[in-house]
C-alpha positions as CSV (number, residue, x, y, z in Angstrom):
1,M,-18.6,-30.6,1.1
2,L,-16.2,-27.8,2.2
3,R,-13.7,-28.6,-0.5
4,N,-12.6,-25.5,-2.6
5,L,-14.6,-23.0,-0.5
6,G,-11.5,-21.3,0.8
7,H,-12.5,-21.6,4.5
8,P,-15.8,-19.8,4.6
9,S,-17.0,-17.9,7.7
10,A,-19.7,-19.4,9.8
11,A,-22.2,-17.0,8.2
12,K,-21.2,-18.0,4.7
13,L,-21.3,-21.7,5.6
14,V,-24.8,-21.3,7.0
15,E,-25.9,-19.5,3.8
16,L,-24.5,-22.2,1.6
17,L,-26.1,-25.0,3.7
18,E,-29.5,-23.2,3.6
19,A,-29.2,-22.9,-0.2
20,R,-28.5,-26.6,-0.4
21,G,-31.5,-27.5,1.8
22,A,-29.6,-28.8,4.8
23,S,-31.6,-29.7,7.9
24,K,-32.1,-27.3,10.8
25,T,-29.8,-29.3,13.0
26,V,-26.9,-29.0,10.6
27,I,-27.6,-25.3,10.1
28,N,-27.7,-24.7,13.9
29,V,-24.4,-26.6,14.3
30,A,-22.8,-24.5,11.5
31,K,-24.0,-21.2,13.1
32,D,-22.0,-22.1,16.3
33,Y,-19.0,-23.7,14.5
34,R,-15.6,-22.3,15.5
35,C,-12.5,-23.4,13.6
36,V,-10.0,-24.6,16.2
37,P,-6.8,-23.7,14.3
38,C,-8.2,-20.2,13.5
39,L,-9.0,-19.7,17.2
40,R,-5.5,-20.9,18.2
41,Y,-3.6,-18.8,15.8
42,H,-5.9,-15.7,15.8
43,K,-3.9,-12.5,16.1
44,P,-5.2,-10.0,18.7
45,N,-7.0,-7.0,17.3
46,Q,-4.6,-4.1,17.2
47,A,-3.8,-1.3,14.9
48,S,-1.5,-2.0,12.1
49,P,2.1,-0.8,12.6
50,A,1.9,1.2,9.4
51,A,-0.8,2.2,6.9
52,M,-0.6,2.8,3.2
53,P,-1.3,6.5,2.4
54,T,-4.7,7.1,0.8
55,A,-6.0,10.0,-1.4
56,S,-8.9,10.6,-3.7
57,T,-7.5,13.8,-5.4
58,F,-4.6,14.1,-7.7
59,N,-1.3,15.5,-6.2
60,V,-2.5,15.3,-2.6
61,V,-0.4,12.3,-1.7
62,V,2.6,11.4,-3.9
63,E,5.1,8.7,-3.3
64,A,8.7,8.8,-4.5
65,D,11.7,6.4,-4.5
66,V,15.0,5.9,-6.2
67,M,15.7,2.7,-7.9
68,W,18.8,1.5,-9.8
69,L,18.4,0.1,-13.3
70,K,21.2,-2.2,-14.2
71,I,21.0,-1.3,-17.9
72,L,21.6,2.4,-17.2
73,E,23.8,2.0,-14.2
74,Y,22.3,5.2,-12.9
75,P,19.7,5.8,-10.2
76,V,16.2,6.6,-11.4
77,L,13.6,8.7,-9.5
78,H,10.2,7.1,-9.6
79,V,7.2,9.3,-8.6
80,I,3.6,8.1,-8.4
81,D,0.3,9.8,-7.4
82,V,-1.6,7.7,-4.9
83,A,-5.1,8.7,-6.1
84,T,-4.7,8.2,-9.9
85,K,-1.6,6.0,-10.0
86,Y,-0.1,8.4,-12.6
87,Q,3.6,7.9,-12.7
88,A,6.7,9.8,-13.8
89,A,10.4,8.9,-13.7
90,C,13.7,10.4,-14.6
91,V,17.4,9.6,-14.3
92,V,19.2,11.3,-11.4
93,H,22.9,11.8,-11.0
94,G,23.0,10.6,-7.4
95,E,20.9,10.1,-4.3
96,R,22.0,13.3,-2.5
97,S,19.3,15.8,-1.5
98,Q,20.4,18.2,-4.2
99,D,20.0,15.5,-6.9
100,L,16.6,14.5,-5.6
101,Q,15.4,18.1,-5.4
102,K,16.4,18.8,-9.0
103,A,14.7,15.6,-10.2
104,L,11.5,16.3,-8.3
105,Q,11.5,19.8,-9.8
106,R,11.9,18.4,-13.4
107,T,9.7,15.4,-13.1
108,W,6.8,16.6,-10.9
109,F,6.8,20.1,-9.4
110,R,7.0,22.1,-12.7
111,Q,4.1,20.3,-14.2
112,F,1.8,19.7,-11.2
113,G,3.1,21.8,-8.3
114,V,4.3,20.6,-4.9
115,P,2.0,17.8,-3.5
116,A,0.3,18.2,-0.1
117,E,2.2,15.1,1.1
118,L,5.3,13.5,-0.3
119,C,6.0,9.9,1.0
120,T,9.5,8.5,0.8
121,D,11.7,6.0,2.5
122,E,14.3,7.0,5.0
123,G,17.2,7.1,2.5
124,R,20.0,9.6,3.3
125,G,19.0,12.0,0.6
126,W,15.3,12.1,1.6
127,A,16.0,12.4,5.4
128,A,18.6,15.1,5.2
129,D,17.9,18.5,6.9
130,E,18.4,20.1,3.5
131,M,15.5,18.1,2.0
132,L,13.2,18.8,5.0
133,G,13.7,22.5,4.7
134,Y,13.1,22.3,0.9
135,F,9.3,22.0,1.4
136,H,8.8,24.7,4.0
């Protein structure tokens, strides 16, 4: 009977059994049912080590990263707005801070202004003091 349900919660199982006209005894057992493997492997409740940035307005949170396209053999800056998923990209000459600053200027800042928050990885060009001072 539980086949293809994708491991329902006890509440969903009770709802399903009630809809199918199961006896009160079966429903009461289902209410108290606890899956032994789930209990055994249950992770403790704790905060996630990292959270994805969220935004509901354009240009509040923007993510940027550099990727290498084999066909171009050049790095490409990829920028995406978290709220709208609008994306822009451009070829950059390298991954140094100066290269990234010029690319951000061309690709995003001129059209939309500097975002409230720019999320990047910890690549050398992004983490350099020169880049940190660029936004202040």
